TIDREN-634332 format. One record per residue: x, y, z of N, C-alpha, C in turn. Coordinates in steps of 0.1 Angstrom, whole numbers, plus 5000, padded with zeros to 4 digits. Example, Ala and Ser with C-alpha at 12.3 -4.5 7.8 and 13.67 -1.06 7.14 Angstrom:
<nodes>
NODE    nX    nY    nZ   caX   caY   caZ    cX    cY    cZ
NODE  5132  4943  5078  5123  4955  5078  5132  4967  5078
NODE  5128  4978  5071  5137  4989  5071  5129  5000  5079
</nodes>
This chain:
<nodes>
NODE    nX    nY    nZ   caX   caY   caZ    cX    cY    cZ
NODE  8871  1634  0592  8862  1629  0600  8862  1622  0613
NODE  8863  1623  0621  8864  1610  0639  8856  1604  0637
NODE  8863  1594  0640  8849  1580  0653  8853  1582  0663
NODE  8847  1584  0675  8850  1578  0679  8840  1570  0694
NODE  8831  1567  0681  8819  1555  0689  8814  1549  0679
NODE  8803  1539  0681  8798  1534  0673  8790  1539  0661
NODE  8788  1536  0652  8782  1549  0644  8770  1533  0635
NODE  8754  1540  0629  8745  1536  0625  8754  1530  0607
NODE  8752  1519  0602  8754  1514  0594  8755  1520  0579
NODE  8743  1524  0584  8743  1539  0567  8749  1549  0567
NODE  8752  1553  0581  8764  1564  0580  8777  1559  0582
NODE  8783  1553  0584  8794  1545  0578  8795  1545  0565
NODE  8784  1538  0559  8784  1542  0541  8786  1552  0530
NODE  8777  1566  0542  8780  1577  0534  8784  1581  0540
NODE  8796  1583  0546  8809  1583  0550  8819  1579  0540
NODE  8818  1565  0537  8825  1559  0533  8823  1568  0510
NODE  8813  1570  0513  8806  1573  0495  8812  1584  0500
NODE  8813  1598  0507  8818  1612  0511  8831  1613  0506
NODE  8838  1605  0511  8854  1598  0511  8862  1594  0494
NODE  8847  1589  0497  8855  1581  0477  8847  1591  0465
NODE  8846  1601  0465  8842  1618  0459  8852  1626  0463
NODE  8856  1623  0475  8866  1636  0479  8877  1641  0465
NODE  8872  1652  0463  8887  1662  0456  8900  1665  0466
NODE  8899  1656  0476  8915  1659  0486  8915  1645  0484
NODE  8928  1641  0477  8929  1625  0478  8939  1621  0486
NODE  8950  1638  0488  8958  1630  0497  8961  1637  0511
NODE  8948  1643  0514  8950  1651  0530  8932  1647  0532
NODE  8931  1641  0539  8921  1631  0543  8916  1635  0556
NODE  8907  1636  0566  8910  1640  0579  8903  1634  0581
NODE  8909  1621  0590  8904  1607  0597  8910  1604  0609
NODE  8898  1605  0624  8903  1600  0632  8917  1609  0636
NODE  8923  1625  0633  8933  1636  0637  8940  1629  0631
NODE  8940  1625  0619  8952  1621  0615  8940  1626  0602
NODE  8956  1623  0590  8952  1630  0572  8959  1618  0566
NODE  8948  1612  0559  8954  1596  0552  8949  1604  0532
NODE  8948  1589  0527  8942  1589  0511  8926  1591  0510
NODE  8923  1595  0509  8907  1590  0506  8909  1577  0502
NODE  8908  1575  0500  8908  1555  0496  8905  1550  0504
NODE  8920  1555  0519  8926  1547  0527  8911  1550  0535
NODE  8907  1559  0536  8895  1568  0547  8883  1561  0542
NODE  8884  1551  0530  8870  1548  0523  8870  1533  0532
NODE  8886  1527  0530  8886  1511  0537  8886  1509  0552
NODE  8890  1523  0555  8884  1523  0572  8873  1526  0571
NODE  8868  1534  0570  8847  1532  0569  8844  1521  0569
NODE  8848  1511  0555  8837  1501  0551  8840  1487  0556
NODE  8856  1488  0562  8856  1481  0577  8853  1479  0587
NODE  8848  1493  0593  8844  1493  0614  8822  1492  0605
NODE  8817  1489  0588  8807  1484  0582  8805  1470  0590
NODE  8818  1461  0584  8822  1443  0582  8818  1446  0599
NODE  8820  1452  0606  8822  1447  0616  8807  1444  0626
NODE  8805  1456  0617  8784  1452  0625  8779  1443  0617
NODE  8787  1444  0609  8778  1435  0593  8786  1427  0587
NODE  8789  1415  0589  8799  1403  0583  8796  1406  0575
NODE  8781  1397  0570  8779  1391  0559  8768  1404  0553
NODE  8772  1412  0550  8773  1430  0541  8783  1422  0528
NODE  8777  1416  0516  8786  1410  0505  8785  1427  0500
NODE  8778  1432  0497  8775  1445  0493  8791  1452  0490
NODE  8791  1456  0512  8803  1465  0515  8816  1449  0515
NODE  8817  1443  0514  8827  1431  0507  8829  1439  0495
NODE  8824  1439  0489  8826  1436  0471  8831  1453  0467
NODE  8823  1456  0476  8829  1473  0476  8840  1475  0477
NODE  8847  1474  0497  8855  1471  0494  8869  1468  0487
NODE  8860  1455  0479  8875  1447  0473  8878  1462  0463
NODE  8864  1464  0458  8868  1472  0450  8878  1484  0455
NODE  8876  1488  0461  8886  1504  0470  8900  1494  0465
NODE  8902  1482  0472  8913  1481  0468  8924  1478  0456
NODE  8913  1478  0447  8914  1474  0436  8922  1491  0430
NODE  8915  1496  0433  8911  1515  0428  8931  1521  0435
NODE  8935  1518  0443  8944  1518  0452  8957  1510  0448
NODE  8954  1500  0435  8965  1487  0435  8970  1478  0444
NODE  8958  1477  0450  8964  1462  0462  8954  1452  0462
NODE  8956  1441  0447  8952  1430  0440  8953  1420  0447
NODE  8966  1416  0455  8960  1406  0470  8949  1409  0483
NODE  8950  1416  0486  8936  1422  0496  8920  1426  0485
NODE  8923  1428  0478  8910  1423  0464  8909  1413  0461
NODE  8916  1404  0457  8909  1391  0455  8907  1383  0464
NODE  8911  1380  0478  8912  1382  0494  8896  1386  0491
NODE  8893  1396  0490  8876  1398  0496  8867  1389  0486
NODE  8869  1394  0468  8858  1383  0465  8861  1369  0467
NODE  8872  1368  0469  8872  1353  0474  8866  1350  0489
NODE  8858  1357  0489  8856  1351  0511  8838  1354  0507
NODE  8835  1362  0493  8826  1364  0491  8818  1349  0486
NODE  8827  1344  0477  8824  1336  0472  8822  1322  0476
NODE  8832  1320  0485  8831  1306  0495  8822  1310  0505
NODE  8815  1318  0513  8804  1321  0521  8794  1327  0516
NODE  8794  1330  0508  8779  1333  0500  8766  1320  0497
NODE  8752  1326  0503  8745  1317  0496  8735  1316  0490
NODE  8736  1332  0483  8728  1336  0471  8738  1336  0460
NODE  8724  1333  0456  8730  1333  0436  8737  1341  0431
NODE  8733  1358  0428  8737  1367  0423  8747  1371  0430
NODE  8753  1371  0441  8762  1370  0448  8777  1359  0449
NODE  8770  1347  0440  8782  1336  0438  8782  1347  0420
NODE  8773  1349  0414  8779  1349  0399  8786  1365  0401
NODE  8783  1377  0406  8794  1386  0408  8804  1384  0414
NODE  8806  1374  0425  8821  1373  0429  8832  1366  0416
NODE  8821  1355  0414  8826  1347  0398  8839  1365  0391
NODE  8820  1367  0384  8827  1380  0374  8841  1385  0373
NODE  8838  1392  0393  8853  1402  0397  8864  1393  0394
NODE  8867  1381  0402  8875  1368  0402  8884  1369  0387
NODE  8870  1364  0378  8880  1363  0363  8879  1373  0359
NODE  8881  1385  0363  8883  1395  0350  8898  1402  0359
NODE  8894  1398  0372  8910  1407  0381  8922  1399  0380
NODE  8911  1382  0378  8930  1375  0377  8930  1367  0359
NODE  8914  1381  0352  8926  1383  0333  8934  1391  0335
NODE  8932  1401  0344  8943  1413  0349  8962  1407  0354
NODE  8958  1401  0360  8972  1391  0368  8977  1387  0358
NODE  8971  1382  0344  8972  1367  0339  8983  1369  0335
NODE  8998  1371  0342  9011  1370  0340  9016  1356  0342
NODE  9010  1344  0346  9015  1331  0351  9003  1322  0344
NODE  9004  1309  0339  9006  1297  0334  8992  1292  0345
NODE  8993  1293  0360  8987  1294  0371  8974  1303  0373
NODE  8975  1317  0368  8963  1330  0367  8957  1322  0355
NODE  8961  1316  0346  8952  1312  0335  8944  1308  0338
NODE  8948  1293  0341  8943  1283  0351  8926  1289  0358
NODE  8933  1296  0363  8923  1298  0373  8911  1310  0372
NODE  8913  1315  0357  8908  1328  0358  8900  1312  0345
NODE  8896  1303  0341  8889  1288  0335  8883  1286  0340
NODE  8891  1283  0361  8887  1275  0366  8868  1281  0371
NODE  8869  1294  0373  8860  1309  0380  8851  1309  0366
NODE  8860  1312  0352  8849  1309  0344  8836  1291  0336
NODE  8847  1280  0341  8836  1271  0345  8825  1272  0352
NODE  8827  1275  0368  8818  1275  0373  8810  1291  0370
NODE  8810  1306  0368  8801  1310  0361  8793  1303  0354
NODE  8799  1297  0345  8788  1286  0332  8781  1283  0334
NODE  8777  1272  0348  8775  1262  0351  8762  1266  0367
NODE  8770  1284  0371  8752  1290  0373  8747  1298  0366
NODE  8753  1306  0358  8747  1313  0349  8753  1312  0330
NODE  8748  1308  0322  8759  1305  0311  8752  1316  0300
NODE  8744  1327  0300  8745  1336  0295  8755  1344  0299
NODE  8752  1349  0317  8763  1357  0319  8777  1353  0321
NODE  8779  1341  0315  8791  1338  0315  8800  1340  0297
NODE  8789  1341  0292  8791  1344  0283  8800  1359  0278
NODE  8786  1367  0286  8794  1382  0286  8800  1384  0293
NODE  8808  1379  0303  8822  1379  0306  8831  1373  0298
NODE  8832  1363  0294  8842  1363  0282  8841  1368  0271
NODE  8833  1379  0267  8834  1386  0256  8835  1402  0264
NODE  8832  1402  0277  8843  1413  0284  8850  1411  0284
NODE  8861  1398  0286  8873  1398  0286  8880  1398  0273
NODE  8873  1394  0260  8881  1391  0252  8875  1408  0241
NODE  8872  1414  0246  8871  1433  0243  8886  1435  0252
NODE  8888  1438  0261  8896  1441  0269  8909  1436  0260
NODE  8911  1419  0261  8917  1419  0249  8925  1423  0239
NODE  8918  1429  0227  8918  1433  0215  8925  1450  0218
NODE  8913  1455  0230  8923  1469  0227  8930  1472  0240
NODE  8933  1470  0247  8952  1467  0249  8958  1460  0242
NODE  8951  1454  0231  8960  1453  0222  8970  1469  0211
NODE  8959  1470  0208  8962  1482  0203  8970  1494  0204
NODE  8981  1496  0197  8988  1513  0207  8979  1521  0210
NODE  8986  1535  0218  8983  1542  0215  8982  1554  0202
NODE  8985  1550  0191  8985  1560  0186  8988  1570  0186
NODE  9002  1576  0189  9000  1596  0194  9000  1601  0185
NODE  8998  1615  0187  8997  1626  0173  9008  1629  0168
NODE  9022  1624  0174  9033  1627  0173  9038  1621  0160
NODE  9029  1607  0157  9035  1601  0145  9023  1603  0141
NODE  9021  1613  0131  9012  1618  0118  9012  1605  0113
NODE  9019  1599  0104  9018  1589  0092  9011  1585  0096
NODE  9015  1576  0113  9007  1560  0119  8990  1567  0118
NODE  8990  1573  0126  8974  1585  0127  8969  1583  0116
NODE  8972  1587  0104  8968  1587  0093  8964  1575  0087
NODE  8972  1568  0088  8969  1555  0083  8959  1545  0087
NODE  8959  1548  0100  8951  1539  0107  8937  1546  0109
NODE  8938  1557  0107  8918  1561  0101  8916  1559  0090
NODE  8926  1561  0076  8923  1558  0065  8914  1548  0058
NODE  8919  1532  0068  8917  1522  0074  8902  1524  0070
NODE  8897  1527  0079  8879  1524  0083  8872  1538  0088
NODE  8878  1546  0068  8871  1562  0070  8861  1560  0057
NODE  8849  1557  0062  8840  1564  0048  8831  1575  0054
NODE  8827  1581  0045  8817  1593  0044  8811  1595  0062
NODE  8804  1583  0059  8797  1587  0076  8811  1579  0086
NODE  8820  1592  0092  8826  1590  0100  8830  1601  0108
NODE  8830  1600  0119  8833  1610  0135  8841  1609  0140
NODE  8848  1622  0141  8859  1618  0158  8856  1623  0166
NODE  8855  1619  0174  8852  1628  0192  8859  1629  0201
NODE  8855  1642  0204  8867  1649  0211  8862  1642  0226
NODE  8870  1640  0236  8863  1644  0249  8863  1655  0258
NODE  8859  1654  0265  8862  1667  0276  8872  1669  0284
NODE  8874  1683  0289  8885  1684  0297  8878  1690  0310
NODE  8880  1692  0325  8873  1702  0328  8884  1717  0331
NODE  8872  1726  0322  8873  1737  0320  8881  1747  0336
NODE  8886  1762  0332  8895  1764  0340  8886  1769  0353
NODE  8886  1779  0358  8872  1784  0365  8864  1798  0361
NODE  8876  1801  0347  8862  1814  0344  8860  1806  0332
NODE  8861  1795  0333  8851  1794  0322  8866  1786  0303
NODE  8874  1794  0307  8886  1790  0293  8888  1773  0294
NODE  8895  1775  0287  8902  1756  0283  8908  1759  0286
NODE  8914  1747  0290  8924  1741  0302  8937  1739  0293
NODE  8948  1738  0292  8954  1731  0287  8954  1717  0278
NODE  8950  1710  0288  8950  1694  0285  8937  1690  0276
NODE  8930  1702  0272  8917  1703  0262  8927  1707  0253
NODE  8929  1718  0254  8934  1727  0243  8939  1715  0232
NODE  8950  1713  0233  8957  1697  0227  8948  1692  0223
NODE  8942  1684  0235  8927  1678  0226  8923  1688  0214
NODE  8916  1695  0213  8915  1705  0201  8923  1706  0193
NODE  8932  1712  0193  8947  1710  0182  8943  1698  0174
NODE  8946  1690  0184  8946  1675  0172  8933  1670  0167
NODE  8923  1677  0172  8908  1674  0166  8909  1679  0155
NODE  8911  1693  0155  8909  1700  0141  8918  1696  0132
NODE  8936  1689  0135  8940  1682  0125  8932  1674  0117
NODE  8927  1669  0125  8920  1654  0121  8911  1658  0112
NODE  8905  1669  0115  8885  1673  0106  8894  1685  0095
NODE  8905  1690  0096  8905  1693  0085  8916  1685  0070
NODE  8917  1672  0075  8917  1664  0068  8911  1649  0063
NODE  8899  1653  0075  8891  1646  0064  8876  1650  0070
NODE  8878  1660  0061  8865  1671  0057  8850  1665  0056
NODE  8847  1652  0049  8838  1648  0056  8835  1643  0070
NODE  8837  1644  0078  8842  1637  0091  8829  1647  0100
NODE  8819  1642  0107  8815  1646  0120  8826  1648  0129
NODE  8820  1659  0136  8827  1659  0154  8817  1662  0162
NODE  8821  1653  0172  8811  1654  0186  8820  1654  0196
NODE  8819  1670  0200  8825  1672  0215  8824  1669  0225
NODE  8822  1660  0232  8812  1658  0250  8818  1662  0258
NODE  8809  1668  0264  8813  1672  0284  8801  1682  0287
NODE  8798  1677  0295  8783  1683  0302  8792  1696  0315
NODE  8798  1693  0326  8801  1695  0339  8811  1721  0330
NODE  8802  1722  0338  8804  1737  0336  8813  1745  0346
NODE  8815  1757  0339  8825  1767  0348  8819  1784  0339
NODE  8816  1792  0351  8813  1800  0346  8801  1802  0331
NODE  8794  1792  0340  8778  1796  0328  8789  1785  0315
NODE  8793  1781  0318  8797  1772  0302  8803  1764  0302
NODE  8795  1750  0291  8796  1735  0295  8811  1736  0287
NODE  8815  1721  0290  8831  1721  0284  8827  1719  0263
NODE  8820  1710  0266  8812  1711  0251  8809  1723  0243
NODE  8804  1735  0250  8799  1749  0245  8819  1752  0242
NODE  8824  1752  0249  8836  1753  0249  8844  1754  0235
NODE  8841  1741  0238  8854  1732  0225  8846  1741  0216
NODE  8838  1734  0216  8824  1739  0197  8834  1754  0192
NODE  8828  1762  0204  8832  1778  0200  8844  1781  0195
NODE  8854  1774  0206  8869  1771  0202  8870  1770  0187
NODE  8867  1750  0183  8868  1750  0165  8862  1761  0157
NODE  8855  1767  0163  8847  1775  0147  8858  1787  0150
NODE  8859  1791  0166  8871  1804  0157  8888  1798  0156
NODE  8882  1792  0150  8892  1783  0145  8892  1779  0124
NODE  8879  1780  0126  8877  1779  0113  8865  1768  0108
NODE  8868  1766  0114  8853  1744  0111  8840  1755  0110
NODE  8834  1749  0104  8822  1751  0097  8809  1746  0111
NODE  8803  1750  0114  8798  1753  0129  8785  1739  0124
NODE  8783  1736  0116  8773  1729  0112  8779  1711  0117
NODE  8800  1716  0112  8795  1696  0113  8801  1700  0126
NODE  8796  1704  0140  8798  1702  0151  8789  1700  0159
NODE  8784  1690  0164  8779  1679  0171  8784  1678  0188
NODE  8771  1686  0201  8776  1687  0214  8765  1678  0220
NODE  8776  1676  0225  8769  1661  0239  8769  1670  0252
NODE  8764  1679  0258  8766  1689  0272  8760  1684  0278
NODE  8759  1677  0283  8753  1665  0292  8758  1656  0298
NODE  8770  1652  0297  8775  1638  0301  8786  1651  0312
NODE  8783  1642  0329  8794  1646  0334  8809  1634  0337
NODE  8809  1621  0332  8818  1611  0338  8820  1608  0322
NODE  8833  1598  0320  8837  1600  0309  8821  1589  0306
NODE  8820  1579  0315  8808  1564  0314  8798  1572  0302
NODE  8792  1582  0311  8784  1593  0306  8784  1595  0288
NODE  8800  1597  0289  8806  1607  0271  8806  1601  0268
NODE  8801  1583  0267  8803  1571  0257  8789  1570  0255
NODE  8781  1570  0270  8765  1561  0264  8761  1575  0260
NODE  8766  1586  0259  8753  1601  0250  8757  1597  0241
NODE  8772  1597  0233  8780  1596  0228  8774  1590  0217
NODE  8774  1579  0219  8768  1565  0212  8760  1569  0209
NODE  8752  1572  0216  8733  1578  0211  8737  1589  0195
NODE  8738  1595  0204  8742  1606  0186  8750  1602  0171
NODE  8758  1592  0176  8765  1581  0168  8753  1575  0159
NODE  8746  1570  0168  8737  1563  0166  8726  1569  0154
NODE  8719  1577  0160  8710  1593  0151  8716  1594  0143
NODE  8731  1594  0141  8733  1604  0122  8744  1587  0118
NODE  8737  1577  0113  8741  1569  0114  8756  1566  0108
NODE  8762  1568  0123  8780  1569  0122  8780  1553  0119
NODE  8795  1552  0108  8796  1534  0109  8811  1536  0115
NODE  8822  1543  0117  8832  1546  0123  8833  1555  0131
NODE  8842  1557  0142  8843  1566  0150  8855  1564  0158
NODE  8865  1579  0158  8879  1579  0160  8879  1590  0173
NODE  8886  1583  0185  8884  1592  0199  8897  1597  0201
NODE  8898  1612  0207  8910  1615  0209  8908  1624  0224
NODE  8917  1616  0229  8918  1621  0246  8935  1623  0248
NODE  8934  1621  0263  8949  1620  0269  8953  1603  0264
NODE  8966  1603  0268  8975  1594  0262  8968  1579  0273
NODE  8966  1583  0286  8963  1578  0292  8952  1574  0294
NODE  8944  1580  0285  8924  1576  0289  8923  1574  0277
NODE  8928  1572  0265  8920  1565  0249  8918  1553  0251
NODE  8924  1543  0256  8920  1527  0259  8910  1526  0264
NODE  8911  1537  0278  8901  1536  0285  8885  1538  0279
NODE  8887  1550  0276  8873  1552  0264  8867  1541  0254
NODE  8879  1540  0249  8877  1527  0240  8870  1519  0242
NODE  8875  1513  0255  8868  1506  0264  8855  1503  0261
NODE  8854  1514  0274  8837  1523  0280  8833  1522  0261
NODE  8832  1526  0247  8827  1532  0238  8820  1513  0232
NODE  8834  1501  0232  8832  1491  0229  8817  1485  0236
NODE  8821  1479  0254  8816  1473  0259  8797  1481  0262
NODE  8797  1493  0263  8782  1496  0261  8775  1499  0251
NODE  8784  1496  0237  8778  1495  0227  8769  1482  0230
NODE  8780  1473  0229  8778  1456  0228  8765  1454  0237
NODE  8761  1463  0251  8751  1460  0260  8741  1464  0255
NODE  8745  1474  0249  8731  1481  0245  8725  1475  0235
NODE  8731  1465  0234  8723  1458  0211  8718  1442  0222
NODE  8727  1441  0235  8719  1428  0239  8703  1433  0246
NODE  8705  1443  0249  8688  1449  0256  8677  1456  0247
NODE  8686  1456  0230  8681  1462  0219  8681  1448  0207
NODE  8670  1445  0205  8675  1428  0196  8675  1436  0186
NODE  8666  1448  0180  8666  1453  0171  8675  1466  0161
NODE  8688  1464  0172  8696  1473  0172  8706  1462  0159
NODE  8706  1470  0145  8714  1460  0134  8730  1466  0134
NODE  8728  1475  0133  8742  1488  0132  8757  1483  0144
NODE  8768  1479  0139  8779  1483  0146  8785  1494  0140
NODE  8790  1502  0152  8799  1511  0151  8814  1510  0155
NODE  8824  1506  0147  8835  1504  0150  8848  1512  0153
NODE  8852  1518  0166  8863  1528  0168  8877  1524  0167
NODE  8882  1536  0168  8896  1543  0168  8901  1548  0179
NODE  8910  1546  0180  8912  1557  0190  8932  1566  0184
NODE  8931  1579  0192  8945  1585  0185  8945  1590  0203
NODE  8958  1598  0211  8961  1602  0215  8970  1618  0212
NODE  8961  1625  0225  8975  1635  0221  8990  1630  0225
NODE  9001  1640  0220  9010  1640  0225  9017  1644  0241
NODE  9010  1641  0254  9011  1649  0263  9021  1645  0271
NODE  9028  1629  0272  9040  1622  0277  9036  1619  0287
NODE  9022  1620  0298  9016  1612  0303  9016  1594  0306
NODE  9019  1593  0290  9018  1573  0290  9040  1571  0289
NODE  9044  1564  0292  9055  1569  0286  9056  1548  0282
NODE  9042  1542  0281  9046  1533  0269  9036  1538  0257
NODE  9037  1526  0248  9027  1525  0243  9011  1513  0236
NODE  9016  1509  0252  9003  1502  0253  9002  1500  0268
NODE  8989  1497  0273  8988  1500  0289  8986  1496  0297
NODE  8995  1500  0304  9006  1496  0314  9005  1495  0329
NODE  9005  1492  0340  9001  1494  0354  8991  1502  0354
NODE  8990  1511  0362  8981  1522  0367  8971  1524  0357
NODE  8969  1526  0342  8967  1526  0336  8957  1517  0326
NODE  8970  1505  0327  8959  1491  0326  8950  1488  0332
NODE  8947  1493  0347  8943  1484  0358  8932  1496  0357
NODE  8930  1506  0353  8925  1514  0353  8912  1511  0344
NODE  8918  1508  0327  8911  1505  0315  8901  1491  0321
NODE  8902  1482  0333  8895  1475  0337  8886  1477  0347
NODE  8891  1484  0356  8877  1488  0365  8868  1500  0353
NODE  8872  1505  0347  8862  1509  0339  8856  1497  0327
NODE  8863  1488  0330  8855  1479  0318  8846  1472  0331
NODE  8844  1468  0339  8839  1467  0347  8820  1472  0356
NODE  8827  1484  0353  8820  1497  0356  8805  1500  0347
NODE  8813  1501  0336  8805  1495  0325  8799  1484  0316
NODE  8802  1473  0323  8798  1459  0323  8784  1469  0333
NODE  8781  1472  0344  8775  1470  0354  8779  1463  0362
NODE  8786  1472  0369  8788  1467  0382  8796  1479  0385
NODE  8789  1487  0396  8792  1497  0401  8804  1495  0409
NODE  8812  1507  0410  8824  1511  0416  8822  1511  0433
NODE  8809  1516  0436  8807  1519  0453  8791  1510  0454
NODE  8791  1502  0460  8775  1493  0463  8775  1492  0476
NODE  8770  1503  0482  8761  1499  0498  8750  1503  0497
NODE  8745  1497  0495  8727  1502  0489  8722  1510  0509
NODE  8716  1519  0504  8710  1528  0493  8722  1536  0488
NODE  8733  1533  0491  8747  1542  0479  8753  1540  0474
NODE  8746  1542  0461  8751  1529  0448  8757  1542  0438
NODE  8764  1539  0435  8775  1550  0424  8787  1542  0415
NODE  8783  1542  0401  8792  1538  0392  8805  1541  0391
</nodes>
């Protein structure tokens, strides 16, 4: 897209969202050049802010885009700008939330730890209930990020991990992956299904949930996954399809409803090595967020995770981009959209 003249604010926001959603990650056309789609998003948001410098929604979204690209210095600078200039109570609360979480991500030195404590204290003064939720979010991140990947190649360790928490009302959740154009199962998904089948054979009382609603050639991920498992000899009555989700947040939200429906107490998440911690965080955060909204909910589901042996992650614990993505998804599941320039809002 070429921008050679001043465009309306809403159109700039629309262009930014289009770039954000583009599958063309590295060759995105902008002003006669090819850039990354995130660079294009940043360009359009900066253009929007020249027209409306006090649009804090655009400031937040710009900062979020910096976190996606790993430019934490620029992200923190944008969040701090809102905190220092906003008069609106909610904008201040949101800025303090982002600053607390992302400084926690950067928490490698005592200075960052002190700044997290300072921002949480300011947040508590503005909204004590929200501050408690942010502290819970940070505690959730700390716990789950301390869990090893528990890759399937270490079968004995994987079995031991599940055995600790496997009653009869246990579920194994296989997270979907986009099918090939002809509706066949892609290699990464086959790895997840193979591991799921192995676990299901070891734990014959466990319910199996296959989740994914994106369709190719008229078939959803979940329907293809169920069909494959049945072809391998699994009883179809053990397999529950979640066939509506189009992203991991929906995978978690819709699967949680199924887990509650079937009175599941513990669940094992099966996914890629770079994805299991993110998924675990989403399931946990969405669960306690739901419990806050529904005071009648009494049951807590306990999750663990096992990654396929795909060699995508070189570390047993999240680091680098994988860790950063965990924080991004934690914030999204916490209710803070990645893209938030009304009327264009996207989790």
